[in-house]
C-alpha positions in Angstrom: -4.5 22.2 -59.4 -5.2 26.3 -60.2 -8.0 26.1 -61.6 -9.9 24.3 -58.4 -8.1 26.4 -55.5 -6.6 29.7 -54.9 -4.4 30.4 -52.3 -4.3 34.4 -50.2 -3.6 35.7 -47.4 -4.8 35.0 -44.0 -5.2 38.9 -41.8 -3.9 37.4 -38.1 -6.9 38.2 -35.5 -9.2 37.0 -37.8 -12.1 35.0 -38.4 -10.8 33.6 -41.5 -7.5 33.3 -38.9 -8.9 30.9 -36.4 -10.3 29.2 -39.3 -6.2 28.0 -40.0 -5.9 27.7 -36.7 -8.1 24.8 -36.5 -7.0 23.4 -39.1 -3.7 23.6 -38.3 -4.4 21.7 -34.8 -6.2 19.5 -36.5 -3.6 18.0 -38.7 -0.2 19.0 -37.1 -1.1 19.3 -33.1 -3.5 16.5 -32.6 -1.7 13.7 -33.2 0.8 14.6 -31.2 -1.9 15.4 -28.1 -0.5 19.1 -27.7 -2.4 22.1 -27.7 -1.9 25.9 -28.8 -0.3 27.9 -26.3 -1.6 31.3 -26.2 1.6 33.0 -26.6 2.6 31.4 -29.8 0.0 32.6 -31.5 0.3 36.1 -30.4 4.0 35.5 -31.8 2.8 34.8 -35.4 0.9 38.6 -36.1 4.1 39.3 -37.9 4.0 36.3 -40.2 2.1 36.0 -43.6 -0.1 33.2 -43.1 -1.3 32.0 -46.8 -4.8 30.0 -47.6 -5.8 28.0 -50.0 -9.1 27.5 -50.5 -11.6 25.8 -53.1 -13.5 28.1 -55.9 -16.2 27.8 -53.3 -14.3 29.5 -50.3 -13.9 26.1 -48.3 -10.2 26.3 -46.5 -8.1 23.6 -47.8 -4.0 24.1 -46.7 -2.7 26.4 -45.1 0.9 27.2 -44.0 2.6 30.3 -42.4 6.0 32.3 -43.5 7.5 33.8 -40.8 10.3 36.4 -41.8 14.1 35.7 -40.4 15.7 39.3 -41.4 15.4 41.0 -44.7 16.3 38.0 -47.4 15.1 34.5 -45.2 11.9 33.7 -44.4 11.2 30.5 -42.0 8.1 28.4 -43.7 6.2 27.1 -41.0 3.0 25.0 -39.7 2.1 23.3 -43.1 -1.4 21.8 -43.0 -3.3 20.4 -45.6 -6.8 18.9 -44.9 -6.5 15.0 -44.8 -9.3 14.6 -47.5 -7.2 16.5 -49.9 -4.0 14.8 -49.2 -2.1 13.7 -51.9 -4.0 15.3 -54.3 -1.0 17.7 -55.4 -2.6 20.7 -53.2 0.5 21.0 -50.6 2.9 21.7 -53.9 0.6 24.1 -54.9 0.4 26.0 -51.8 4.3 25.2 -51.6 4.4 26.8 -54.9 2.6 30.0 -53.7 4.4 30.7 -50.8 7.6 30.2 -52.5 6.3 33.2 -55.4 4.7 35.1 -52.7 8.6 35.4 -50.6 10.2 36.4 -53.3 7.6 38.8 -54.7 8.3 40.0 -50.7 11.8 40.4 -51.0 13.2 37.4 -49.6 15.8 35.0 -51.1 15.8 32.4 -49.1 13.5 29.4 -47.2 14.5 27.4 -44.4 12.0 25.0 -42.8 12.0 22.0 -40.4 10.7 18.9 -41.6 9.3 16.5 -40.2 10.8 13.3 -40.9 7.4 11.9 -43.0 8.2 14.9 -45.0 10.9 15.3 -46.1 10.9 12.8 -49.5 8.3 15.8 -50.2 10.3 19.2 -49.7 13.1 17.7 -51.1 11.3 17.1 -54.9 10.0 20.5 -54.3 13.8 21.6 -54.8 14.7 21.6 -50.9 17.4 20.9 -49.8 18.2 19.3 -46.2 20.9 20.5 -43.8 22.6 18.9 -40.9 21.4 15.9 -38.6 17.3 14.9 -37.7 16.6 16.5 -34.8 13.6 16.6 -32.2 10.8 18.8 -31.9 7.6 18.7 -30.3 8.7 14.9 -29.9 9.5 14.3 -33.4 12.0 13.8 -35.7 12.7 17.1 -37.7 15.3 17.9 -40.4 16.2 21.6 -41.9 16.3 22.8 -45.2 15.7 25.6 -47.2 16.1 26.5 -50.9 16.8 29.8 -52.3 14.3 31.9 -54.1 17.0 33.7 -56.4 
C-alpha cells in the first residue's frame, strides 16, 4: 500500500481542501441527504486534514483530526473513494494519521464510529466505550485508542 499511495496534510481553505470536501460530501453526506453548512466548515480551520493520494496525485481518501486538548485529538469525517474501499486504503490512512498525531504529541485519538465502521476500527485497535447513540440520524459508537 505504501508504494501506491502517500498521505499529506491538506491546508484549510486551499483548492485541495475543496477537493477533500467534495470527497467527504460524496461519501459521507450525500447518502444521508445532508449538505455542508458553511459554519461547520469554518470551524475546521484549526483541524488537521490528511489526504491520501495516488502517485499520480489523485485524492482517494481523507480524514480530519480535531484537537480536543493538548493530549486528545478527535478523528472525524473519514472518507474513502468508493472505488478504493476494501483495499486497505482506509487502514493506511488511519495508521498514517495515528503516526502524525503521535508526532504532534497527542496521546489518544477519539472518534464516533458509524455502525458500519465499528468492526474496522476494532481491527485497528480502537476500544469501544459506552452505548450506541444517534448522530446525523444513524447509529454511532464512541471509540478511542491510546497512542503511547
